[in-house]
C-alpha positions in Angstrom: 32.1 8.0 -0.3 34.1 8.9 1.9 36.2 5.3 4.1 34.8 7.3 7.1 30.8 7.9 6.3 29.2 5.9 8.8 26.3 7.7 9.8 23.0 7.8 8.9 19.8 9.7 9.0 16.4 7.9 7.7 13.6 10.8 7.8 10.0 9.0 8.6 9.5 5.9 10.8 6.8 4.2 8.1 7.1 0.7 6.9 9.8 1.3 4.6 11.7 4.0 6.8 12.2 1.3 9.4 13.4 -1.5 6.7 15.8 0.7 5.5 17.1 1.4 8.6 17.6 -2.6 9.1 18.9 -2.6 5.5 21.7 0.2 6.6 22.5 -1.2 10.1 23.3 -4.4 8.7 25.8 -2.8 6.0 27.2 -0.8 9.2 25.9 2.3 9.4 24.9 4.1 12.7 21.2 5.0 11.9 19.3 7.4 13.7 15.2 7.6 12.5 13.5 10.7 13.3 10.0 10.6 13.2 7.5 13.7 13.1 4.8 11.4 15.5 4.7 10.2 18.6 4.7 6.4 17.3 6.5 4.4 14.6 5.0 3.0 11.6 3.7 5.3 9.7 0.0 4.3 7.9 0.8 0.9 9.2 -0.5 1.7 12.9 -3.7 1.4 15.3 -6.9 2.5 17.0 -8.3 1.6 20.1 -11.7 2.0 21.4 -14.2 0.6 23.7 -12.8 -2.9 23.5 -12.2 -2.5 20.1 -8.6 -2.6 18.2 -8.3 -1.6 14.4 -5.8 -1.7 12.1 -5.3 2.3 10.7 -3.9 1.4 7.5 -3.2 -1.1 5.1 -5.4 -4.7 6.0 -4.0 -6.3 3.5 -0.9 -8.6 4.2 0.9 -10.8 0.5 4.4 -11.3 0.2 5.4 -12.3 3.7 8.6 -13.5 2.7 9.7 -9.3 2.2 9.3 -9.0 6.1 11.1 -12.3 7.0 14.1 -11.2 4.4 14.8 -8.6 6.8 15.1 -10.6 10.2 17.0 -13.1 8.1 19.8 -10.2 6.6 20.0 -9.6 10.5 20.4 -13.0 11.7 17.4 -13.6 13.8 14.6 -15.9 14.3 11.7 -14.0 13.1 9.3 -16.4 14.9 11.0 -14.8 17.9 9.3 -11.2 16.4 6.7 -12.1 14.0 4.3 -14.4 13.0 1.3 -15.1 10.8 -1.3 -17.7 8.8 -2.5 -18.2 5.7 -5.7 -17.4 5.1 -8.2 -20.2 3.6 -10.3 -17.7 1.9 -9.3 -14.7 0.8 -11.8 -12.4 0.4 -15.8 -12.4 -0.2 -17.5 -11.1 -3.0 -20.7 -9.7 -2.3 -23.1 -8.2 -5.5 -26.0 -6.2 -5.8 -28.0 -8.8 -7.9 -27.0 -11.1 -4.6 -24.0 -12.9 -6.3 -21.4 -13.9 -3.7 -18.5 -15.5 -4.8 -16.3 -16.8 -2.2 -12.5 -16.0 -3.4 -11.0 -19.5 -1.4 -6.7 -19.5 -1.4 -6.8 -22.9 -3.1 -6.9 -21.3 -6.7 -8.7 -24.8 -8.1 -11.8 -23.9 -5.5 -11.9 -20.5 -6.4 -12.2 -21.5 -10.2 -14.7 -24.1 -9.2 -17.0 -21.1 -7.3 -16.6 -18.6 -9.9 -17.9 -21.3 -12.6 -20.6 -22.1 -10.6 -21.4 -18.7 -9.3 -21.1 -17.2 -12.8 -20.9 -17.5 -16.6 -17.2 -17.9 -16.6 -15.8 -21.2 -17.1 -13.2 -22.7 -14.5 -10.3 -22.6 -17.2 -10.9 -19.3 -18.4 -10.2 -18.4 -14.6 -7.2 -21.1 -14.0 -5.8 -19.7 -17.5 -6.0 -16.0 -16.4 -4.1 -16.8 -12.7 -1.1 -18.5 -14.9 -0.7 -15.6 -17.2 -0.8 -13.3 -14.1 2.1 -15.1 -12.9 3.8 -15.4 -16.3 3.2 -11.5 -16.4 5.1 -11.0 -12.9 7.9 -13.3 -13.6 8.8 -11.2 -16.4 8.1 -7.6 -14.8 8.9 -8.0 -11.4 13.1 -7.7 -11.7 12.8 -4.8 -13.6 10.0 -3.0 -11.9 9.7 -4.1 -8.4 13.4 -5.1 -7.3 15.9 -2.8 -9.2 15.9 1.0 -9.7 14.8 2.1 -13.2 17.3 5.0 -13.0 20.2 3.1 -13.5 22.0 1.5 -16.4 23.2 -1.3 -14.9 19.9 -2.3 -14.5 19.0 -3.0 -18.1 22.2 -4.9 -18.9 21.1 -8.4 -17.1 19.2 -11.0 -19.0 16.3 -10.8 -16.7 15.9 -7.2 -17.7 16.0 -8.1 -21.5 13.3 -11.0 -21.0 11.1 -8.1 -19.2 11.7 -5.6 -22.5 11.3 -8.2 -24.9 8.0 -9.8 -23.3 6.3 -6.1 -22.8 4.0 -6.7 -25.8 2.4 -9.5 -24.2 2.2 -7.6 -21.0 -0.4 -5.2 -22.0 0.9 -2.2 -21.7 -0.9 -0.8 -24.8 -4.2 -1.5 -23.2 -5.8 -0.8 -20.2 -6.7 -3.4 -17.6 -10.6 -3.1 -18.1 -9.9 -3.3 -22.0 -8.1 -6.4 -21.3 -10.5 -8.3 -18.9 -13.0 -7.6 -20.8 -11.7 -9.4 -23.8 -10.7 -12.2 -21.4 -13.8 -12.7 -19.7 -17.3 -12.8 -20.8 -19.5 -11.9 -17.1 -19.3 -8.9 -16.2 -18.8 -9.6 -12.3 -15.6 -11.5 -12.7 -14.3 -8.5 -15.0 -15.3 -6.1 -11.9 -14.1 -8.4 -9.9 -10.2 -8.5 -11.3 -11.0 -4.8 -12.2 -10.6 -4.3 -8.4 -6.9 -4.4 -8.5 -6.3 -1.6 -10.1 -7.2 -0.2 -6.5 -4.3 -1.9 -4.8 -2.1 1.0 -6.2 -5.0 3.3 -6.0 -5.4 3.6 -9.8 -8.2 3.1 -12.4 -8.5 0.3 -14.4 -10.5 2.1 -17.2 -7.2 4.4 -17.3 -4.1 1.7 -15.8 -2.7 -0.3 -18.5 -3.4 -4.0 -18.0 0.5 -4.7 -16.7 -0.9 -4.5 -13.6 -3.0 -7.7 -13.7 0.3 -9.4 -12.2 -1.1 -8.1 -8.7 -4.2 -11.3 -8.5 -1.0 -13.2 -8.7 0.1 -11.8 -5.0 -3.5 -13.1 -4.1 -4.5 -15.8 -5.9 -1.3 -17.7 -6.7 0.8 -16.3 -3.2 -1.9 -16.6 -0.7 -3.6 -13.8 1.5 -1.9 -13.6 5.2 -2.9 -12.3 8.5 0.2 -11.6 11.5 -0.8 -12.8 14.7 -1.8 -9.5 16.3 -2.9 -7.7 13.3 -1.1 -5.9 10.4 0.6 -3.3 13.0 2.3 -6.2 14.3 4.2 -6.0 11.1 5.4 -2.3 11.7 6.0 -2.7 15.7 8.3 -6.1 15.0 10.1 -4.5 12.8 10.3 -1.8 15.0 11.6 -3.7 17.6 14.3 -5.8 15.0 15.2 -2.3 14.3 16.4 -1.3 18.0 17.7 -4.6 18.7 20.1 -4.2 15.9 21.4 -0.8 16.6 19.1 1.8 15.3 18.1 4.3 16.9 14.6 6.3 17.3 13.8 10.0 17.9 10.1 10.4 17.9 8.6 13.6 18.1 10.9 15.1 16.1 10.1 16.6 12.7 12.6 17.2 10.3 12.8 20.6 9.4 15.7 20.9 6.5 18.0 18.6 5.2 21.0 20.4 5.0 22.8 20.9 1.7 26.4 22.2 1.0 28.4 22.0 -2.3 25.8 19.3 -3.5 25.8 17.2 -0.7 24.1 15.8 2.0 25.4 17.4 5.6 22.8 16.3 7.8 19.3 17.5 9.3 17.6 20.0 11.3 15.7 19.2 14.0 13.6 21.9 16.4 15.8 24.2 15.3 19.4 22.2 15.9 22.0 20.5 13.3 23.2 17.0 13.5 25.4 16.2 11.3 24.9 13.0 8.8 27.0 11.5 5.8 24.3 10.1 4.0 20.7 10.6 4.2 17.2 8.3 3.3 13.9 10.3 3.4 10.9 8.1 3.8 8.5 11.6 4.0 6.7 11.6 0.8 8.7 13.2 -2.1 6.9 16.1 -2.5 6.9 17.0 0.9 10.7 16.1 1.0 11.6 18.7 -1.7 8.8 21.2 -0.8 9.5 21.2 2.8 12.6 20.3 3.6 14.6 20.8 0.1 13.7 24.1 0.1 16.7 26.0 -1.2 17.3 23.5 -4.1 16.1 22.9 -7.6 12.4 21.6 -7.6 11.9 18.7 -10.1 8.5 19.9 -10.8 7.2 17.7 -13.6 8.0 15.0 -11.0 6.8 16.4 -7.6 3.4 17.5 -10.4 2.5 14.1 -11.9 -1.0 13.1 -10.9 -1.8 11.7 -7.3 -3.7 8.0 -6.5 -6.8 8.0 -5.3 -7.6 8.1 -1.5 -9.4 6.6 1.0 -12.8 7.3 3.7 -12.7 4.8 6.7 -14.8 4.1 9.4 -13.6 2.3 12.1 -16.9 0.9 13.5 -17.0 -1.5 16.9 -20.4 -3.9 15.7 -22.6 -5.4 18.2 -22.9 -8.5 16.3 -21.0 -11.1 14.3 -22.0 -11.9 10.9 -21.5 -15.6 9.3 -21.9 -14.5 5.6 -18.6 -12.2 6.1 -15.1 -13.2 6.1 -11.5 -11.4 7.1 -12.0 -9.3 3.7 -15.0 -8.0 2.0 -16.2 -6.1 -1.2 -19.6 -5.3 -1.8 -19.5 -4.0 -5.1 -21.0 -0.7 -6.9 -23.6 -1.2 -9.1 -22.1 0.7 -12.0 -18.1 0.8 -11.8 -17.5 2.9 -14.6 -19.4 5.7 -12.8 -17.7 5.0 -9.2 -13.9 5.8 -11.0 -15.2 8.6 -13.2 -16.5 10.5 -10.1 -13.3 9.5 -8.1 -10.5 10.7 -11.0 -12.3 13.0 -13.2 -15.2 14.3 -11.0 -13.3 14.6 -7.6 -16.3 13.4 -5.6 -17.8 10.4 -3.8 -19.9 8.6 -6.2 -23.6 7.8 -4.7 -23.1 4.0 -4.6 -19.7 3.3 -3.4 -18.1 -0.1 -3.7 -17.6 -0.9 0.2 -14.5 -2.8 1.6 -14.9 -4.3 5.0 -11.8 -5.6 7.0 -12.8 -7.6 10.1 -9.3 -8.6 12.1 -11.3 -10.2 14.7 -12.3 -13.2 12.7 -8.1 -14.6 13.4 -7.7 -12.1 16.1 -10.8 -12.4 18.5 -9.4 -10.3 20.9 -9.7 -7.4 18.5 -13.6 -7.4 19.6 -15.8 -7.7 22.6 -17.5 -11.1 23.0 -20.3 -11.6 20.6 -18.8 -8.3 18.2 -16.9 -7.9 15.2 -14.3 -5.3 14.5 -15.0 -3.3 11.1 -12.5 -1.6 9.2 -15.0 -0.2 6.9 -13.7 1.6 3.3 -14.5 3.1 0.6 -12.1 4.9 -2.5 -12.2 8.7 -2.6 -10.3 11.6 -4.3 -7.3 12.9 -3.0 -8.0 16.0 -1.3 -8.1 19.2 -3.4 -10.0 21.2 -1.3 -13.8 19.5 -1.3 -16.5 20.1 1.1 -15.1 16.5 2.6 -17.7 17.4 5.5 -20.7 16.9 3.5 -19.0 13.9 1.6 -18.5 12.1 4.5 -21.9 12.6 5.9 -23.4 11.6 2.6 -21.1 8.8 2.0 -21.8 7.8 5.8 -25.2 7.1 4.9 -24.8 5.7 1.4 -22.5 2.9 3.0 -24.8 2.1 5.8 -28.2 2.0 3.4 -26.0 -0.1 1.5 -24.7 -2.7 3.5 -28.0 -2.6 5.6 -30.0 -3.9 2.3 -27.1 -6.4 1.4 -27.0 -7.7 4.8 -30.6 -7.6 5.4 -29.8 -5.9 8.8 -30.1 -2.4 10.3 -25.8 -2.0 10.6 -26.7 1.7 12.2 -28.2 0.3 15.0 -25.2 -2.0 15.8 -22.6 0.6 15.5 -21.1 0.8 19.4 -18.2 3.4 18.2 -16.6 5.0 15.7 -13.6 6.8 14.3 -12.9 7.9 10.7 -10.5 8.7 9.0 -10.4 10.8 5.3 -8.0 12.8 2.9 -7.5 15.6 5.0 -6.2 13.8 8.0 -4.1 10.7 6.0 -2.1 14.2 4.7 -1.8 15.6 8.1 -0.9 12.8 10.2 1.5 10.9 6.9 2.7 13.4 5.0 1.1 12.0 2.1 0.4 14.8 -0.8 -2.9 15.5 -1.1 -3.9 12.4 0.9 -3.5 10.3 -2.1 -2.2 6.7 -0.1 -0.2 5.3 -3.0 1.8 8.7 -4.2 1.2 8.9 -8.4 -1.0 7.3 -9.7 -0.4 4.6 -12.4 -3.4 5.9 -14.9 -0.9 6.0 -17.5 1.5 3.5 -19.3 4.3 5.3 -18.3 3.4 5.7 -14.8 6.4 3.2 -13.7 9.1 5.3 -15.8 7.7 8.9 -13.8 8.1 8.1 -10.4 10.8 9.7 -8.3 14.1 7.3 -8.6 15.2 5.8 -4.8 18.6 8.8 -5.3 18.5 12.1 -5.8 20.7 12.8 -8.6 21.9 16.2 -7.9 22.5 15.8 -3.8 25.2 13.0 -3.2 24.6 10.8 -0.6 20.7 11.4 -0.4 18.2 8.6 -0.9 14.3 8.2 -1.0 12.2 5.2 0.1 8.4 4.8 0.5 4.8 4.7 -1.2 5.5 8.4 -3.3 8.7 6.6 -5.2 9.6 3.8 -7.3 8.3 0.8 -7.5 4.9 2.6 -5.6 2.6 2.1 -2.2 1.5 -0.7 -0.5 3.6 -2.9 2.0 5.5 -5.1 -0.6 6.2 -2.3 -2.6 7.7 0.2 0.1 9.8 -2.7 1.2 11.2 -3.1 -1.7 11.6 0.7 -2.2 14.2 -0.1 1.0 15.5 -3.1 -0.3 16.3 -1.0 -3.7 18.1 1.8 -1.3 19.8 -0.9 0.5 21.5 -2.4 -2.9 22.5 1.0 -4.1 24.4 2.3 -0.8 28.1 0.7 -0.4 28.9 -0.8 2.7 30.3 1.6 5.2 
């Protein structure tokens, strides 16, 4: 790279795009972020209606140090921009047989709760969480914090330890198989199988390596930002502006201009803007098919199976339920059938698992007095042309019937307002291929290596970040992708 390279364009103001802009600004680049929408944050945005506020996208906050690191890197006091607190209770789990498990943040207390409510013993739960922590320690540096596509990654002691530890990581068995062998109670297996959905995968197909995910939630903790999840993206947006990053909204990039195998700039609204470095936070499929149409397409990478999507009902509820926490799961009676419908049949199961997030429990201003804001979500297939109007109507009825039965209350009569987000609108608003929430699925043991790299091997000075590339979807991994890009790019 020439010494005069100092300008960078970031395509997309999702959380990874903002984080990449912050990192590159700190490396001396003059950064401009182009965003197609009239708001920043990508999926991490909000909805306000009838006195209720809803976080529109990601609802679980883990690994807060990934966010804090960006403020520290920029020489700023995190608390001046962003504050959060640890949840005392991670989640409430509801089963059709009437069992309710409270997943306390204190893992000893959580293990005791599981032992009291199921046939499992406390030591089994604690041992599982200990193994989850060890697996995370073995894999994090290789799979989460480094480029899998650079030879130097494989020449470190940490990587060697990870590679030697592969046989113990569950690469060759599914998450469900590993959990069935660990737990004798189906309810506990189902509880830990649920973590496959954190990256849009199927626990009956995804490798047991993903059993590192419970470590993040149960050993490190779940957190609630002051002002809700939306405040994460907005605090970083403010930080980026404060260190000189320029944002241009309502400005979809139409083309990444390439000459002689090297980026030259971008076209926006028909006008060419020169840049020496480009980072795309846009879904990698859309980046190639829409912005790099003149370039050779990496078809195998782009055609990898995609993750699941979601159907979300944002309901203003005229009641507060004492038995509900900030995070709540109402399990399907037949989990395996639910995932078969999502991934094989490409439809919505008649008895879906329902997740309810209620931020007004920690942020009372998110709902009128005596009310709660329900972010009510089920996992769905991605968009392959289904009759979504019909599927959404049926799912709405199923969800209301399920919740009314399990909460012993007519939920429909409590809905004061409603907004809906579904795979087609996820696709149109965020350019996510097929409306998949997490890019490629992780339903095979090689999935980590099949994600697109954070750089182009064909086009010089072109980089990628966000949930559709390595290391994957979700807030921590998106922030990690931005860190990998920051590490790959030399100082200006």
